[in-house]
C-alpha positions in Angstrom: 0.0 0.0 0.0 2.8 2.3 0.9 4.7 1.6 -2.2 1.6 2.1 -4.4 1.0 5.4 -2.6 4.4 6.7 -3.3 4.4 5.6 -6.9 1.0 7.5 -7.2 2.5 10.6 -5.7 5.6 10.4 -7.6 3.8 9.9 -11.0 1.3 12.8 -10.5 3.7 15.6 -11.3 4.7 14.0 -14.6 1.0 13.6 -15.6 0.2 17.1 -14.7 3.1 18.6 -16.7 2.1 16.5 -19.9 -1.5 18.0 -19.5 -0.2 21.6 -19.3 2.0 21.1 -22.3 -0.7 19.5 -24.4 -3.0 22.6 -23.4 -0.3 25.1 -24.3 0.2 23.3 -27.6 -3.5 23.5 -28.3 -3.5 27.1 -27.5 -0.6 27.8 -29.7 -2.1 26.1 -32.5 -5.4 28.1 -32.1 -3.2 31.2 -32.3 -1.5 30.1 -35.3 -4.5 29.3 -37.0 -6.2 32.7 -36.1 -3.0 34.4 -37.5 -3.0 32.6 -40.7 -6.9 33.3 -41.1 -6.0 37.1 -40.3 -3.3 37.1 -42.8 -5.2 35.4 -45.4 -8.1 38.1 -44.8 -5.7 41.0 -44.9 -4.2 39.6 -48.0 -7.6 39.1 -49.9 -8.6 42.7 -48.8 -5.2 44.2 -50.0 -5.8 42.3 -53.4 -9.3 43.7 -53.7 -7.9 47.2 -52.9 -4.7 46.9 -54.9 -6.1 48.7 -58.0 -7.7 51.6 -56.0 -4.3 52.0 -54.2 -1.8 51.6 -56.9 -3.7 50.8 -60.2 -3.0 53.3 -62.9 -4.9 52.8 -66.2 -2.5 52.4 -69.2 -1.9 55.5 -71.2 -2.1 54.7 -75.0 0.9 55.7 -77.0 0.1 59.2 -78.6 1.8 61.7 -80.9 1.3 65.4 -80.5 0.6 67.0 -83.9 1.8 70.3 -85.2 -1.6 72.1 -84.6 -1.9 74.5 -81.7 -4.4 73.1 -79.1 -5.4 73.1 -75.4 -5.2 77.0 -75.1 -6.3 78.0 -71.5 -6.5 81.3 -69.8 -5.6 81.4 -66.0 -4.8 83.9 -63.4 -1.1 85.2 -63.2 1.4 85.5 -60.5 1.2 89.2 -60.0 -2.3 89.7 -58.7 -5.8 90.0 -60.0 -4.7 92.1 -63.1 -2.3 89.3 -64.5 -3.2 86.3 -66.6 -1.4 83.2 -67.9 -2.1 81.6 -71.3 -1.0 78.2 -71.7 -1.1 76.0 -74.9 0.3 72.8 -76.5 1.8 72.4 -79.8 4.1 69.6 -81.4 6.6 67.5 -79.6 9.7 70.0 -79.9 10.0 73.5 -78.5 9.9 76.1 -81.3 9.9 80.1 -81.0 6.6 81.0 -79.6 4.8 84.2 -78.9 1.5 85.6 -77.5 -0.1 88.4 -79.5 -2.0 90.8 -77.3 -4.3 93.5 -78.8 -6.2 96.2 -77.2 -7.5 99.6 -78.4 -5.9 99.4 -81.7 -2.4 98.4 -80.2 -0.8 95.0 -80.5 2.0 93.6 -78.4 4.3 90.6 -78.8 5.2 88.8 -75.9 7.7 85.9 -75.9 6.5 82.6 -74.5 8.4 80.0 -72.5 8.3 76.5 -73.9 9.3 73.1 -72.5 8.8 69.4 -73.5 7.0 67.1 -71.1 7.2 63.3 -71.6 4.4 61.2 -70.1 4.4 57.5 -69.7 3.5 57.0 -73.5 4.2 60.2 -75.3 5.6 63.7 -75.3 4.4 67.2 -76.0 5.7 70.8 -76.1 4.0 73.1 -73.5 4.0 76.9 -73.7 3.1 79.7 -71.4 3.1 83.5 -71.7 2.5 85.8 -68.5 0.4 88.8 -69.1 0.8 91.6 -66.3 -0.5 95.1 -65.7 -3.6 94.6 -67.6 -5.8 97.7 -67.7 -9.3 97.5 -65.7 -12.5 97.2 -67.7 -10.6 96.5 -70.9 -11.3 94.0 -73.8 -8.3 92.2 -74.8 -7.7 90.0 -78.1 -5.1 87.4 -78.1 -3.6 84.7 -80.3 -0.7 82.3 -79.6 2.0 81.1 -82.0 4.6 78.2 -82.2 6.8 78.0 -85.1 4.8 78.9 -88.3 1.5 78.0 -86.7 -1.0 80.6 -85.1 -4.2 80.0 -83.1 -7.5 81.8 -83.7 -8.0 85.0 -82.0 -9.7 84.8 -78.6 -11.0 87.6 -76.3 -11.3 88.3 -72.6 -12.2 91.2 -70.5 -10.8 92.4 -67.3 -13.2 93.3 -64.4 -14.8 96.6 -64.3 -13.5 99.4 -62.1 -10.1 99.7 -60.6 -8.6 96.6 -59.4 -8.3 96.9 -55.7 -5.0 97.0 -53.7 -4.4 94.5 -51.0 -6.6 95.4 -48.1 -9.1 97.7 -49.7 -11.8 95.4 -50.0 -13.4 97.2 -52.9 -15.7 95.8 -55.3 -18.2 92.8 -55.5 -17.7 90.0 -57.9 -19.4 86.7 -58.9 -17.6 83.3 -59.9 -18.7 79.8 -60.7 -17.6 76.9 -58.6 -17.7 73.3 -59.7 -16.5 70.5 -57.4 -15.2 67.0 -59.1 -15.8 67.4 -63.0 -13.9 63.9 -63.4 -15.3 63.6 -66.8 -15.6 60.1 -68.4 -15.0 60.0 -72.2 -18.0 61.2 -74.0 -20.1 62.7 -71.2 -21.9 66.2 -71.1 -19.5 68.3 -69.1 -19.0 70.8 -71.8 -22.7 71.3 -72.4 -23.3 71.6 -68.7 -20.5 74.3 -68.3 -21.4 76.2 -71.3 -25.1 76.6 -70.2 -24.2 77.4 -66.7 -22.2 80.3 -68.0 -24.8 81.3 -70.4 -27.5 81.6 -67.8 -25.2 83.4 -65.4 -23.4 85.9 -67.6 -22.2 87.9 -64.5 -19.6 85.2 -63.7 -16.0 86.6 -63.9 -14.1 83.3 -63.5 -14.3 79.6 -63.0 -13.1 77.7 -60.0 -12.7 73.8 -59.9 -12.4 71.7 -56.8 -9.9 68.9 -58.2 -10.4 65.9 -60.2 -10.8 67.9 -63.4 -9.8 64.8 -65.4 -10.8 61.2 -64.7 -7.2 60.1 -65.0 -4.0 61.9 -66.1 -3.8 60.4 -69.6 -3.5 62.2 -72.9 -6.8 61.0 -74.0 -8.7 62.2 -70.6 -6.7 65.5 -70.9 -8.2 66.0 -74.4 -11.6 65.3 -73.2 -11.3 67.9 -70.4 -10.2 70.4 -72.9 -13.2 69.6 -75.1 -15.3 70.6 -72.1 -13.3 73.8 -71.3 -13.2 74.9 -75.0 -14.7 78.4 -75.7 -15.1 78.9 -71.8 -11.6 79.0 -70.4 -10.1 81.0 -73.2 -12.3 83.8 -72.2 -12.8 83.3 -68.5 -9.7 82.7 -66.4 -9.9 79.5 -64.2 -8.6 78.4 -60.9 -8.0 74.7 -60.4 -6.8 72.6 -57.4 -5.4 69.1 -57.7 -7.5 66.1 -56.9 -6.6 62.4 -56.2 -7.6 61.6 -59.8 -5.0 64.0 -61.0 -2.3 61.8 -59.4 -0.6 58.6 -60.5 -0.8 56.1 -57.8 2.4 54.5 -56.7 3.7 54.0 -53.1 4.6 57.6 -53.3 1.9 59.4 -55.4 2.9 61.6 -58.2 1.3 64.5 -59.9 2.9 64.8 -63.3 4.5 68.1 -64.3 2.0 68.7 -67.0 -0.7 69.6 -64.6 1.2 72.7 -63.6 2.1 73.2 -67.4 -1.6 73.6 -68.1 -2.0 75.8 -64.9 1.1 77.8 -64.7 0.4 79.8 -61.6 1.7 76.9 -59.5 5.1 76.9 -61.0 6.7 79.9 -59.4 5.8 79.0 -56.0 7.1 75.4 -56.6 10.5 76.8 -57.7 10.7 79.3 -54.9 9.8 76.8 -52.0 11.8 74.0 -53.7 8.9 71.5 -53.2 6.1 69.7 -55.3 3.1 71.1 -53.6 0.6 72.8 -56.0 -0.2 76.1 -53.9 -1.5 79.4 -54.9 -2.9 82.6 -53.3 -4.9 85.3 -55.1 -6.5 88.5 -54.0 -9.5 89.3 -56.1 -11.9 92.0 -55.1 -13.1 91.4 -51.7 -11.5 88.0 -51.1 -8.2 86.2 -50.6 -8.2 82.8 -52.3 -5.9 79.9 -51.0 -5.5 76.8 -53.1 -4.1 73.6 -51.3 -2.9 70.3 -52.6 -4.8 67.8 -50.2 -3.9 64.6 -52.2 -0.4 64.3 -50.6 1.0 62.5 -47.7 1.4 64.1 -44.2 5.1 65.6 -44.6 3.7 67.4 -47.6 0.6 68.6 -45.8 2.6 70.0 -42.9 4.6 72.0 -45.3 1.4 73.3 -46.7 0.4 74.2 -43.3 3.3 76.4 -42.7 2.6 78.0 -46.2 -1.1 78.6 -45.2 -0.4 80.0 -42.0 1.7 82.8 -43.3 -0.6 83.4 -46.0 -3.6 83.8 -43.8 -1.8 86.0 -41.6 -0.8 88.3 -44.5 -4.5 88.2 -45.8 -6.1 91.6 -45.7 -9.4 91.4 -47.8 -12.7 91.1 -45.9 -13.2 87.3 -46.9 -10.9 84.3 -46.9 -11.7 81.4 -49.3 -10.0 78.1 -49.2 -10.2 75.6 -52.0 -9.0 72.0 -51.6 -10.1 68.6 -52.8 -10.7 66.6 -49.7 -13.5 67.7 -47.4 -12.3 68.5 -43.8 -15.7 67.2 -42.5 -16.4 64.2 -44.6 -20.0 63.6 -45.9 -19.2 60.2 -47.1 -18.0 58.8 -43.8 -17.3 60.9 -40.6 -13.9 59.3 -40.1 -12.6 60.1 -43.6 -9.8 62.7 -44.3 -8.6 63.1 -40.8 -5.2 63.9 -41.9 -6.1 66.8 -44.0 -8.3 68.1 -41.1 -5.5 67.9 -38.6 -3.2 69.8 -41.1 -5.6 72.7 -42.0 -8.7 73.0 -39.9 -7.3 74.6 -36.8 -5.7 77.3 -38.9 -8.8 77.9 -40.9 -11.0 78.2 -37.9 -8.6 80.6 -36.2 -8.2 82.9 -39.2 -12.0 83.2 -39.6 -12.0 81.7 -43.1 -15.4 82.6 -44.6 -15.7 79.5 -46.9 -14.1 76.1 -47.7 -14.8 74.9 -51.1 -14.2 71.1 -51.4 -15.0 68.0 -53.7 -14.0 64.3 -53.8 -17.1 62.8 -52.3 -19.7 63.2 -55.1 -22.5 64.8 -53.2 -23.8 68.3 -52.3 -23.7 69.2 -48.7 -22.6 72.0 -46.3 -22.0 72.4 -42.7 -20.0 74.4 -40.1 -17.7 73.2 -37.3 -20.7 72.8 -35.1 -22.2 69.3 -34.6 -25.6 70.8 -35.2 -26.8 71.4 -38.7 -27.5 75.3 -39.8 -30.9 75.4 -41.4 -31.2 79.2 -41.3 -30.7 81.3 -44.6 -27.6 83.1 -43.1 -24.7 81.9 -41.4 -22.9 84.5 -39.2 -19.4 84.4 -37.6 -18.7 80.9 -38.7 -16.8 79.0 -41.3 -19.0 77.5 -43.8 -17.9 74.0 -45.4 -19.2 73.0 -48.8 -18.9 69.8 -50.7 -20.1 69.7 -54.3 -19.5 67.9 -57.5 -20.5 67.7 -61.2 -19.3 64.2 -62.1 -21.5 61.7 -63.8 -20.4 59.1 -60.9 -22.3 58.8 -57.6 -21.0 57.3 -54.2 -22.7 56.1 -51.3 -22.6 58.4 -48.5 -23.2 58.4 -44.8 -23.6 62.0 -43.6 -23.2 63.1 -40.1 -26.1 65.1 -38.5 -24.1 68.4 -39.1 -24.7 68.6 -42.7 -27.6 70.5 -44.1 -28.8 70.2 -46.8 -27.8 66.9 -48.3 -28.3 66.2 -52.0 -27.4 62.9 -53.4 -27.1 61.6 -57.1 -27.3 65.0 -58.5 -24.8 67.1 -60.5 -24.4 70.7 -59.2 -22.5 74.0 -59.5 -22.4 77.0 -57.2 -22.8 80.6 -58.2 -20.9 82.6 -55.5 -21.0 86.4 -55.2 -18.4 88.1 -53.0 -19.2 91.6 -51.6 -17.2 93.3 -48.8 -20.4 92.7 -46.5 -21.2 89.1 -47.3 -20.6 86.1 -49.4 -23.7 84.8 -51.1 -23.8 81.2 -52.4 -26.5 79.7 -54.7 -26.5 76.0 -55.7 -28.0 74.8 -58.9 -29.0 71.5 -60.5 -26.4 71.2 -63.3 -28.7 69.1 -65.5 -31.8 71.1 -65.2 -30.5 74.5 -64.0 -33.1 74.5 -61.2 -32.1 76.0 -57.8 -31.4 73.7 -54.9 -30.0 75.8 -52.2 -29.0 79.3 -51.1 -27.1 80.7 -48.1 -25.6 83.9 -47.1 -22.2 84.1 -45.2 -21.5 87.0 -42.9 -19.1 88.0 -40.3 
């Protein structure tokens, strides 16, 4: 009996250890199995999102012919009385000029040309800078490259003396469009021309990014078919959108974007960075264009630029344009990095209006959690999301947004006076009014 008892006591620790080891092995096996399942799930998710993150549609090989094309009028680098004209011709740089006629006199300005090579072709891009334009004056211009000359185009500078910084003189009206993001063969040109025809008071056009569906020669050609006959007469302001970028581990906006819109180039050269930033004082407003599709290090450099630019602004109203909404109508957690980079500065500086795109809906809000349903917003920054793309997205708006309009292409007619900014929203397809709000100090 004693011997049996000793054997039992002696063998018990060995049996207990084997049980613990077996349990540990089983637990380890479960963990390994779960880890494998998680990795497989992450792999499948990454595979399903790979094209969204890194997929660039191929650019078909193209040859740029000897005809002058893609003529565009934009604002310049020396205030509201300056303009750039950009154009494309052939694949080699030739002597090029801009002919500028007014009141019987014609001046000849030498253009700057450079060749840009994309993934599948190359083209020569030209630009000429027009400065010290007279107020309330009709100008005619034509551009040349080698022996080629474009048709004559016309534009008019705004009435009255252009205000000096800080004077706040003069009301003006402009047309704002969020994502155009036109797919080949759609109606963007027709929509834009009708909007300008129905609102002849418009002095320029502003676009909230994603002007093209993708940065390829074919889509750029489609974009210019939409802008043709409008942005040779009315200057345009355009910010970059995510569809204007090529998607690599480090996203890239090709130089041809800035060659089409040369007001970005001087700042990029002076700062030594690739951020597409621009500031314009026009009438009673200071405009600030941001490049929100970039990563955090770039956004922090933009924050520094914006802080200094807002501190120098003297006009009664400050208006910021960027592509990604600082308050997302698609999903409340979206675009946190952009909000972290910019929104504190925007609120502290008393920015009157933030114009945004990206999320393919129409909505507006303030920083308050409560929606603003009154026809007037006083003393608060208004954030507006708008688009004019044929594509619609599923959205999940927070309660702060009012109104919210889904599955409708819209544009805004915005009038800026020293006392207030008035915003009218229209259905881009029917031209019918949808929303109106006045923004005051």
